[in-house]
Backbone as numpy.savetxt, mean C-alpha at the origin, in Angstrom:
# Nx Ny Nz CAx CAy CAz Cx Cy Cz
18.12 -12.60 -4.55 18.37 -13.70 -3.77 16.78 -14.10 -3.95
16.82 -15.51 -3.77 15.35 -15.73 -3.71 14.89 -17.17 -3.00
13.84 -17.58 -1.99 13.72 -18.51 -1.00 11.73 -18.65 -1.56
11.46 -19.31 -0.91 9.72 -19.64 -1.03 9.33 -18.70 -0.29
10.09 -17.50 1.32 9.41 -16.45 1.67 9.72 -15.30 1.57
11.11 -15.25 1.28 11.57 -13.87 0.41 12.72 -13.99 -1.05
11.98 -12.10 -1.00 13.25 -12.77 -3.03 14.01 -10.79 -2.67
14.71 -10.81 -2.87 15.87 -9.36 -3.37 16.43 -9.32 -4.75
16.42 -7.94 -4.93 16.93 -7.62 -6.13 17.54 -6.68 -6.26
17.55 -6.25 -7.50 18.06 -4.81 -8.40 16.68 -4.88 -9.12
16.75 -3.61 -9.11 15.37 -2.97 -10.03 16.35 -1.93 -11.47
16.49 -1.87 -13.06 17.38 -0.90 -13.37 15.96 0.12 -14.09
16.75 1.19 -14.21 15.56 1.68 -14.94 15.27 1.77 -16.12
14.45 0.94 -16.54 14.34 0.96 -17.96 14.22 2.06 -19.34
12.82 3.46 -18.45 13.09 4.56 -19.65 12.63 5.17 -18.59
13.31 6.72 -19.33 12.89 8.04 -17.76 12.14 7.97 -17.73
11.08 9.05 -16.55 9.33 9.32 -17.03 9.85 10.45 -18.12
9.78 11.27 -17.40 10.25 12.51 -18.31 9.21 13.09 -17.73
9.20 13.59 -16.19 7.74 13.75 -15.48 8.14 15.15 -15.11
8.83 14.57 -13.97 9.20 16.50 -12.45 10.73 16.66 -12.78
11.57 15.69 -12.32 12.89 15.47 -12.34 13.62 14.48 -13.20
15.25 14.32 -12.50 15.72 12.72 -13.04 14.74 11.42 -11.95
14.67 10.43 -12.56 14.62 8.95 -12.28 16.12 8.13 -11.48
15.73 8.06 -10.27 16.45 7.28 -10.19 16.93 5.44 -10.95
17.88 5.46 -10.92 18.16 4.51 -12.10 18.53 3.28 -11.68
18.68 2.88 -10.30 18.52 1.76 -9.13 18.06 1.39 -8.17
17.35 0.31 -7.98 16.73 0.75 -6.96 16.28 -1.37 -6.08
16.09 -1.05 -5.68 16.25 -2.31 -4.12 15.13 -3.22 -4.20
15.19 -4.30 -4.49 13.44 -4.77 -4.22 13.55 -5.34 -3.33
12.67 -5.74 -2.13 12.84 -6.72 -1.15 11.43 -6.90 -0.70
10.50 -8.72 -1.28 10.04 -8.68 -0.64 10.12 -10.06 0.32
8.90 -10.02 1.42 9.35 -11.15 2.26 7.79 -11.50 3.21
7.93 -12.60 2.80 5.90 -13.11 3.28 6.54 -13.62 4.81
6.27 -12.53 5.54 6.32 -12.03 7.38 5.51 -12.94 8.02
4.27 -13.17 7.55 3.38 -14.41 8.62 2.20 -15.02 7.53
2.08 -15.64 7.74 0.59 -16.58 6.53 0.10 -16.11 6.09
-0.51 -14.27 6.45 -1.49 -13.27 5.90 -0.71 -11.79 5.34
0.89 -12.16 5.80 1.09 -10.96 5.23 2.19 -10.31 4.54
2.58 -9.84 3.79 3.55 -9.99 2.85 3.91 -7.90 2.66
4.90 -8.66 3.21 5.29 -7.00 2.76 6.50 -6.96 1.81
6.35 -5.20 0.72 7.47 -5.10 0.12 7.63 -3.81 0.26
9.19 -4.31 -0.04 9.43 -1.99 0.08 10.57 -2.29 -2.03
10.82 -1.13 -1.83 11.22 -0.23 -3.15 12.04 0.35 -2.85
13.35 0.62 -3.02 13.81 2.03 -2.64 15.24 1.90 -3.44
15.65 3.20 -3.54 16.68 3.28 -4.25 18.15 2.76 -3.64
18.46 2.41 -4.36 20.09 1.73 -3.97 20.66 2.65 -3.13
21.71 2.35 -1.97 22.51 2.63 -1.09 23.15 3.73 -1.58
23.57 4.16 -3.12 24.39 4.93 -3.16 24.34 6.46 -3.37
22.79 6.80 -3.49 22.35 7.90 -3.21 21.95 8.41 -1.99
22.29 6.99 -0.63 22.21 7.71 0.45 21.09 7.94 0.85
20.67 8.16 2.71 19.79 7.28 2.82 18.48 8.48 2.36
17.02 7.76 2.85 15.87 8.73 2.42 14.64 8.11 3.77
14.26 9.30 3.45 13.01 9.50 5.13 12.30 8.72 4.71
12.31 7.81 5.83 11.39 6.63 6.28 10.38 6.87 7.66
10.20 6.24 7.50 9.07 5.39 9.32 10.11 5.28 10.24
9.90 6.18 11.04 11.06 5.72 11.68 10.70 4.51 12.85
11.65 3.54 12.44 11.51 2.55 13.65 10.53 2.80 15.51
11.41 3.79 15.82 11.72 3.79 17.19 10.45 4.77 17.57
9.17 5.65 16.31 8.29 5.95 16.06 7.23 4.29 15.91
7.19 4.00 15.11 6.05 2.44 14.91 7.41 1.29 14.20
8.00 0.75 15.47 8.43 -0.62 14.61 7.87 -1.12 14.26
8.43 -1.97 13.25 8.16 -2.91 12.78 7.50 -4.96 12.60
6.69 -5.40 12.56 6.55 -6.69 13.33 8.16 -7.87 12.57
8.30 -7.12 11.76 9.08 -8.29 10.54 9.09 -9.97 10.77
9.52 -10.47 10.65 9.03 -12.10 10.20 9.74 -12.65 8.90
9.69 -14.10 9.12 10.35 -14.89 7.75 8.69 -16.45 8.14
8.10 -16.60 6.97 7.11 -17.39 7.72 7.41 -18.48 6.93
7.34 -19.42 6.83 7.94 -20.47 6.55 7.46 -22.21 6.31
5.51 -21.70 6.65 5.03 -23.12 6.70 4.09 -22.71 5.16
2.87 -22.84 5.00 1.55 -22.61 3.97 0.55 -21.46 4.15
1.24 -20.86 3.58 0.69 -19.06 3.29 -1.13 -19.40 2.73
-1.07 -17.95 3.63 -2.45 -18.17 2.62 -2.65 -16.78 1.57
-1.35 -16.65 0.70 -1.17 -15.82 0.00 0.66 -15.82 -0.54
0.01 -15.75 -1.55 1.83 -16.02 -2.61 1.58 -14.82 -4.03
3.36 -14.22 -3.71 4.07 -13.46 -4.25 4.51 -13.57 -5.30
3.62 -13.61 -6.46 4.42 -13.34 -8.17 5.15 -12.49 -8.62
6.51 -12.44 -8.98 7.34 -10.62 -9.29 6.93 -11.44 -11.03
6.84 -10.95 -11.83 6.58 -11.09 -12.96 7.65 -10.06 -13.87
8.76 -10.86 -13.45 9.77 -9.62 -14.92 10.95 -10.55 -14.74
11.45 -10.37 -15.92 11.73 -11.28 -16.52 13.45 -11.35 -16.28
14.18 -11.35 -15.21 15.94 -11.65 -15.10 16.76 -11.72 -16.62
16.09 -12.27 -17.83 17.22 -12.66 -18.96 16.52 -11.35 -19.75
15.48 -10.65 -20.09 14.92 -9.28 -20.50 15.03 -7.94 -19.42
16.12 -7.32 -20.03 16.07 -6.48 -18.65 15.63 -4.67 -19.09
14.56 -4.83 -20.42 14.02 -4.58 -20.32 12.39 -4.59 -20.34
12.01 -5.79 -19.47 11.14 -6.18 -19.32 10.58 -4.71 -17.86
9.44 -4.87 -17.89 8.53 -3.60 -16.70 8.87 -4.79 -15.74
8.49 -4.10 -14.61 8.72 -4.63 -13.02 7.17 -5.45 -13.66
6.10 -6.01 -12.49 4.89 -6.41 -12.25 4.71 -7.37 -11.31
3.90 -7.58 -10.28 4.16 -8.50 -9.24 2.29 -8.01 -8.63
2.34 -9.45 -8.39 1.35 -9.68 -8.07 1.36 -10.68 -7.12
-0.13 -10.62 -6.37 -0.04 -11.54 -5.07 -1.76 -12.39 -5.12
-1.56 -13.97 -4.87 -2.86 -14.34 -4.96 -2.80 -15.08 -3.94
-3.91 -15.32 -3.52 -5.08 -16.16 -2.34 -4.76 -17.19 -2.69
-4.50 -17.78 -1.51 -3.64 -19.66 -1.63 -4.59 -20.40 -0.78
-5.40 -21.40 -0.96 -6.29 -22.17 -0.02 -6.28 -23.57 0.01
-5.47 -24.08 0.87 -4.16 -25.21 1.77 -3.00 -25.50 0.84
-2.73 -24.13 0.78 -0.96 -24.27 0.65 -1.09 -24.65 -1.10
-2.62 -23.84 -2.14 -2.62 -24.13 -3.47 -2.60 -22.72 -4.03
-1.49 -22.27 -4.94 -2.26 -20.97 -5.78 -3.45 -21.09 -6.51
-4.63 -19.90 -5.99 -4.87 -19.71 -6.98 -4.74 -18.80 -7.36
-6.51 -18.45 -9.08 -6.81 -17.43 -9.46 -7.48 -16.31 -9.06
-7.11 -16.18 -7.66 -7.97 -15.53 -7.06 -7.06 -14.04 -6.80
-6.92 -12.89 -7.21 -5.25 -12.45 -6.93 -6.21 -11.31 -6.01
-4.85 -10.99 -4.59 -5.55 -9.95 -3.98 -4.98 -8.81 -4.25
-3.61 -8.67 -4.51 -3.11 -8.09 -5.56 -1.61 -7.37 -6.73
-1.94 -6.24 -7.67 -1.34 -6.30 -8.60 -0.51 -4.75 -8.44
0.49 -5.10 -8.58 2.05 -3.79 -9.05 1.53 -3.64 -10.33
1.18 -2.83 -11.02 1.50 -2.27 -12.38 2.74 -1.75 -12.95
3.01 -1.47 -13.87 4.45 -1.34 -14.73 4.44 0.56 -14.40
3.49 0.92 -14.22 3.88 2.13 -13.86 4.15 2.92 -12.27
5.97 2.34 -12.65 6.65 2.77 -11.74 6.85 3.95 -12.16
7.09 5.15 -10.85 8.11 6.20 -11.30 8.67 6.75 -10.07
9.96 6.59 -9.92 10.98 6.87 -8.61 11.31 8.01 -8.74
11.24 9.26 -8.05 12.32 10.29 -8.18 12.90 11.08 -6.90
13.82 11.49 -6.82 13.92 12.26 -5.21 12.44 13.27 -4.80
11.72 13.55 -5.06 10.68 14.48 -4.33 9.53 13.89 -4.95
9.27 13.17 -6.27 8.35 12.44 -6.72 8.39 11.15 -6.76
7.22 9.71 -6.21 7.23 8.57 -6.20 5.95 7.93 -7.16
5.97 6.87 -7.34 4.09 7.22 -8.06 4.80 5.45 -8.76
3.38 5.09 -8.23 2.83 3.53 -8.93 1.04 3.68 -8.59
1.48 2.26 -9.23 -0.17 1.94 -9.68 -0.21 0.29 -9.62
-1.37 0.35 -8.51 -2.35 -0.83 -8.26 -3.77 -1.42 -8.88
-3.13 -1.92 -9.80 -4.60 -2.44 -10.52 -6.15 -3.20 -9.27
-7.06 -3.38 -9.30 -7.86 -3.69 -8.52 -7.75 -4.98 -8.48
-9.02 -6.61 -8.31 -8.76 -7.23 -9.02 -9.82 -7.41 -10.03
-9.87 -8.32 -10.61 -11.44 -8.12 -11.37 -12.33 -8.53 -10.64
-12.48 -9.46 -9.59 -13.51 -9.62 -8.88 -13.61 -8.75 -7.92
-12.97 -7.14 -7.42 -13.91 -6.26 -6.58 -14.81 -5.90 -7.03
-15.82 -5.79 -5.35 -16.90 -5.15 -5.53 -16.70 -3.89 -4.84
-15.92 -3.93 -4.35 -15.87 -2.07 -3.59 -14.44 -1.63 -2.98
-14.24 -0.53 -2.32 -13.28 0.25 -1.71 -13.59 1.02 -0.51
-12.87 0.63 0.27 -12.88 1.11 1.21 -11.82 1.70 2.03
-11.06 2.82 2.79 -10.68 3.16 3.90 -9.49 4.55 3.70
-8.22 4.97 3.20 -8.03 5.98 2.65 -8.11 7.24 3.70
-8.20 7.61 5.22 -8.93 8.71 5.37 -7.27 9.27 5.59
-8.20 10.66 6.64 -8.53 10.93 7.14 -9.81 12.15 6.39
-11.52 12.16 6.35 -12.02 12.98 6.00 -13.40 12.47 5.36
-13.80 13.55 5.67 -15.43 13.04 6.23 -16.31 13.17 4.59
-17.13 12.51 4.54 -17.04 11.95 3.65 -19.18 11.03 3.47
-19.70 11.53 2.41 -20.81 11.24 2.53 -20.38 10.55 2.60
-20.29 9.08 0.89 -20.10 7.80 0.32 -18.31 7.58 1.15
-18.72 6.23 2.03 -17.62 5.91 2.51 -17.39 5.01 0.96
-17.80 3.98 0.86 -16.60 3.56 -0.10 -16.28 4.39 -1.54
-14.81 4.24 -1.54 -14.27 4.98 -2.11 -15.08 4.70 -3.69
-14.76 5.93 -4.67 -15.09 5.85 -5.97 -14.36 6.31 -6.83
-14.45 5.82 -7.96 -14.25 5.67 -9.31 -14.53 7.58 -9.74
-13.04 7.83 -10.40 -12.98 9.16 -11.19 -12.46 10.35 -9.85
-12.35 9.65 -8.52 -12.27 10.56 -6.92 -10.95 10.74 -7.35
-10.10 11.44 -6.57 -8.98 12.42 -5.85 -9.15 11.97 -4.59
-7.90 11.09 -3.70 -8.69 11.52 -1.73 -7.46 11.86 -1.84
-7.28 13.53 -1.36 -4.90 13.93 -0.51 -5.25 13.33 0.80
-4.06 13.16 1.02 -3.57 12.73 2.40 -2.38 14.39 2.90
-3.04 14.69 3.85 -2.23 15.82 4.05 -3.42 16.54 5.29
-2.35 16.47 6.33 -2.99 16.79 7.77 -3.29 18.30 8.20
-5.00 18.78 7.95 -5.10 20.05 8.04 -6.11 19.63 9.38
-5.98 20.95 9.90 -6.95 21.39 11.29 -7.65 22.33 10.32
-8.88 21.27 9.93 -10.38 21.62 9.49 -11.26 20.89 9.92
-12.87 21.79 10.18 -13.39 21.09 10.69 -14.01 20.14 9.78
-14.50 19.28 11.13 -14.88 17.76 10.16 -16.30 17.64 9.41
-17.18 18.59 9.79 -18.30 19.14 9.36 -18.00 19.72 7.42
-17.25 19.77 7.28 -16.46 20.45 5.67 -16.19 19.24 5.39
-17.12 18.88 4.44 -17.29 17.41 3.33 -15.59 17.63 2.63
-15.12 16.57 2.61 -14.51 15.96 1.04 -13.03 16.55 0.62
-12.42 16.71 2.27 -11.05 17.63 2.39 -10.45 16.76 3.25
-9.29 17.01 3.40 -8.44 16.21 4.23 -8.26 16.54 5.31
-8.27 15.85 7.35 -8.78 16.61 8.67 -7.87 16.38 8.69
-7.44 15.62 10.08 -6.16 15.76 11.23 -5.04 14.45 10.72
-6.05 13.79 10.55 -4.72 12.61 10.34 -4.69 12.18 8.81
-3.65 10.66 8.42 -3.35 10.36 7.67 -2.87 8.99 8.27
-4.09 7.90 6.44 -4.21 6.89 7.05 -4.45 5.76 5.81
-3.01 6.74 4.85 -2.54 6.02 3.86 -2.96 4.08 3.85
-4.52 2.99 3.63 -4.20 2.23 4.30 -6.24 1.28 3.54
-5.77 0.57 2.59 -7.25 0.18 1.13 -7.43 -1.13 2.39
-8.96 -1.08 2.20 -9.74 -2.94 2.06 -10.42 -2.96 0.68
-9.97 -3.74 0.59 -10.25 -4.79 -1.43 -11.43 -5.55 -0.27
-12.96 -5.07 -1.00 -13.88 -6.23 -1.40 -13.90 -6.97 -1.98
-14.34 -7.76 -2.53 -15.14 -9.05 -3.84 -16.07 -9.42 -3.65
-15.95 -9.99 -4.30 -17.76 -10.51 -5.37 -18.25 -11.29 -4.47
-17.88 -12.33 -3.54 -17.36 -13.00 -2.90 -18.10 -12.94 -1.37
-17.00 -11.70 -1.03 -17.55 -11.13 0.57 -15.65 -10.97 0.51
-14.87 -11.99 -0.06 -14.04 -12.05 1.25 -13.10 -10.39 1.03
-12.17 -10.93 2.18 -11.31 -9.14 1.43 -10.15 -9.46 1.86
-9.08 -8.67 1.32 -7.85 -8.12 1.38 -7.29 -6.58 1.96
-6.55 -6.44 1.85 -5.90 -5.14 2.35 -4.79 -4.39 2.06
-4.01 -3.30 1.92 -2.92 -2.82 1.55 -2.60 -1.71 2.69
-1.27 -1.55 3.39 -0.91 -0.82 3.97 0.54 -0.20 2.60
0.31 1.75 2.37 1.66 2.62 2.02 1.85 3.15 3.26
2.76 2.09 3.94 4.35 3.08 5.01 4.41 3.92 4.77
4.34 5.50 4.12 5.08 7.04 4.37 3.70 7.59 4.41
4.23 8.79 4.32 4.29 9.80 5.62 4.36 10.94 5.21
4.98 10.88 3.83 5.31 12.21 3.05 3.81 12.38 2.28
3.12 13.78 2.25 1.88 14.22 1.37 1.60 12.95 0.19
1.03 13.14 -0.23 0.15 11.97 -1.06 -1.00 12.31 -1.64
-1.50 12.00 -2.75 -2.73 11.28 -3.56 -3.06 10.02 -4.33
-3.80 9.34 -3.53 -4.92 8.57 -4.50 -5.98 8.31 -5.12
-5.83 8.37 -6.08 -7.02 8.07 -7.21 -7.53 6.64 -7.21
-8.82 6.65 -7.57 -9.27 5.57 -7.70 -9.59 6.09 -9.29
-8.99 5.45 -10.38 -10.35 5.83 -12.16 -9.83 4.05 -12.84
-10.81 4.44 -13.44 -11.23 3.01 -14.93 -10.44 3.28 -15.92
-9.86 2.49 -16.27 -9.25 1.88 -17.55 -9.75 0.72 -18.05
-9.97 1.76 -19.06 -10.89 -0.01 -20.45 -10.15 -1.35 -20.42
-8.67 -0.73 -20.79 -8.23 -2.43 -20.87 -7.74 -3.49 -19.35
-7.35 -2.18 -18.50 -6.58 -2.82 -16.96 -8.58 -3.22 -16.54
-9.82 -2.35 -16.78 -10.44 -2.08 -15.59 -10.00 -0.94 -14.13
-10.61 -1.05 -12.41 -10.17 -0.09 -12.13 -9.14 -0.33 -11.42
-8.68 0.80 -11.61 -6.90 1.43 -10.01 -6.88 1.99 -10.20
-5.65 2.15 -9.00 -5.15 2.93 -7.95 -4.22 3.74 -8.15
-4.12 4.95 -8.20 -2.88 5.33 -8.58 -2.15 6.58 -7.46
-1.34 6.52 -6.81 -1.16 6.81 -5.74 0.32 7.43 -5.76
0.23 9.16 -5.44 1.45 9.88 -6.51 2.17 10.54 -4.39
3.34 10.41 -4.37 3.68 10.89 -3.27 4.75 11.95 -3.87
4.96 12.63 -2.40 6.31 13.30 -2.47 7.70 12.99 -2.14
7.66 11.88 -1.53 9.69 11.29 -1.35 8.63 9.75 -0.89
10.09 9.93 0.21 10.06 8.29 1.39 10.52 7.23 -0.63
9.73 6.41 0.39 10.03 4.68 -0.44 8.34 4.42 -0.69
9.16 3.22 -1.77 7.23 2.71 -1.55 7.71 0.93 -0.45
6.84 1.07 0.30 6.87 0.82 0.77 5.59 0.15 1.97
4.81 -1.55 1.06 3.70 -1.33 0.95 3.67 -3.26 1.94
2.86 -2.89 2.43 2.08 -3.68 3.19 0.94 -5.05 3.42
0.68 -6.33 2.29 -0.31 -6.24 2.06 -1.06 -7.32 2.99
-1.76 -7.31 3.03 -3.06 -8.51 4.00 -3.81 -9.56 3.78
-3.85 -11.15 3.95 -4.81 -12.09 2.40 -6.17 -11.45 3.08
-6.50 -11.36 4.84 -7.92 -11.50 4.99 -7.51 -13.41 5.68
-8.98 -13.34 5.53 -9.92 -13.27 4.04 -11.42 -12.34 4.43
-11.51 -11.83 5.33 -12.30 -11.14 6.44 -12.89 -10.21 6.86
-13.02 -8.64 5.95 -12.72 -7.35 6.25 -12.21 -7.17 8.50
-12.98 -8.36 8.96 -12.01 -8.59 10.14 -10.62 -9.16 10.51
-10.48 -10.29 10.16 -9.38 -10.49 9.78 -8.29 -9.18 8.65
-8.33 -8.59 7.92 -7.77 -7.74 7.39 -7.46 -6.55 8.99
-7.94 -5.73 9.53 -8.12 -5.16 10.45 -7.50 -5.91 11.18
-7.33 -6.65 11.55 -6.94 -7.27 12.90 -5.00 -7.38 12.37
-5.34 -7.72 11.20 -3.77 -8.06 10.28 -2.86 -6.83 10.74
-3.55 -5.71 10.20 -3.81 -4.53 9.47 -2.67 -3.85 11.06
-3.35 -3.96 12.44 -3.28 -3.64 14.15 -1.79 -4.49 14.70
-1.57 -5.28 13.52 -0.33 -6.21 14.06 0.94 -5.48 13.14
0.96 -4.34 12.66 1.72 -3.71 12.30 1.84 -2.32 12.57
0.72 -1.96 12.87 0.35 -0.48 13.25 0.35 0.24 15.15
0.01 -1.79 15.31 -0.03 -1.36 17.08 -1.75 -0.68 16.79
-2.08 -1.33 18.74 -3.69 -0.98 18.42 -3.98 0.11 18.78
-4.98 0.85 19.09 -5.04 1.66 19.51 -5.60 1.85 21.29
-4.76 3.01 21.79 -4.24 3.11 22.84 -5.75 3.32 23.57
-5.70 3.24 24.68 -7.27 3.15 25.92 -7.15 4.83 25.99
-8.60 5.10 25.60 -8.95 5.94 26.24 -8.77 6.34 28.59
-8.26 7.81 28.52 -8.84 7.42 29.64 -9.27 8.10 30.93
-9.44 7.43 31.28 -11.22 8.13 32.28 -11.36 9.82 32.41
-10.18 10.23 32.56 -10.27 11.34 32.61 -10.00 12.66 31.56
-10.23 11.96 30.59 -10.83 12.58 28.98 -12.01 12.38 28.42
-12.87 11.63 29.76 -14.28 11.73 28.78 -14.89 12.66 29.34
-14.98 13.72 30.37 -15.27 15.08 30.63 -15.58 15.89 29.95
-15.73 17.11 30.31 -15.78 18.28 29.46 -15.14 18.66 28.16
-15.62 19.01 27.09 -14.66 19.14 26.15 -15.01 21.14 25.58
-13.81 21.17 25.05 -13.91 22.46 24.75 -13.28 22.77 23.11
-13.63 23.11 22.22 -12.92 23.56 20.98 -13.24 24.81 20.24
-12.22 24.76 20.36 -12.35 26.97 19.24 -12.93 26.53 18.39
-14.20 26.91 17.64 -14.72 27.92 16.58 -14.32 29.30 15.61
């Protein structure tokens, strides 16, 4: 099913990955333009494989919605239905006054692996990307994500004085800043253990690789165009932080 704001379909395995186990042969693809600035992408194994663990709706209700106006982003699925051997590629471009521009804010490459306990996909960073931020929680000397670095998301009770190790929370959220100062964001709605790596390819430039121990590929893409807009759009999905109670601002103890 395809409309200007909703695309649904199925994906068939092109070639076994030969990695950690058998690959799922059939996946479902659902893409929804939920607001003018937010695109929801979900890829999951077909129902024949049974239910998989996802972030529960009762813990984090999804906003949902289908937007029918002139959006600020437009998704483009590049996978020929006439050629079943064509790997899936997915792009989201920024729009201006309803017209699609050549400014990409999201690139899903062909490197998708989907197994029972291993999920891998690669996001290409747009050519005009100047900096990447996000992917917490850890203490870092450099807040900008660095090329040839891997960031592990696995909650641990380690003192914040220890640099470059995972801490108390998992935040699989990425902000991209372009050379023009425009921003876009990506949220990976998955609470499995994962590694997020930033690496460079001579043919494709910088890329972000995500490897998770399970779940589904559930992405929200935020069009911005300012960093403040991206954070606002992100909070529309995950909710705003709770206000700290007055009584908690007093004396604190912590183990050493």
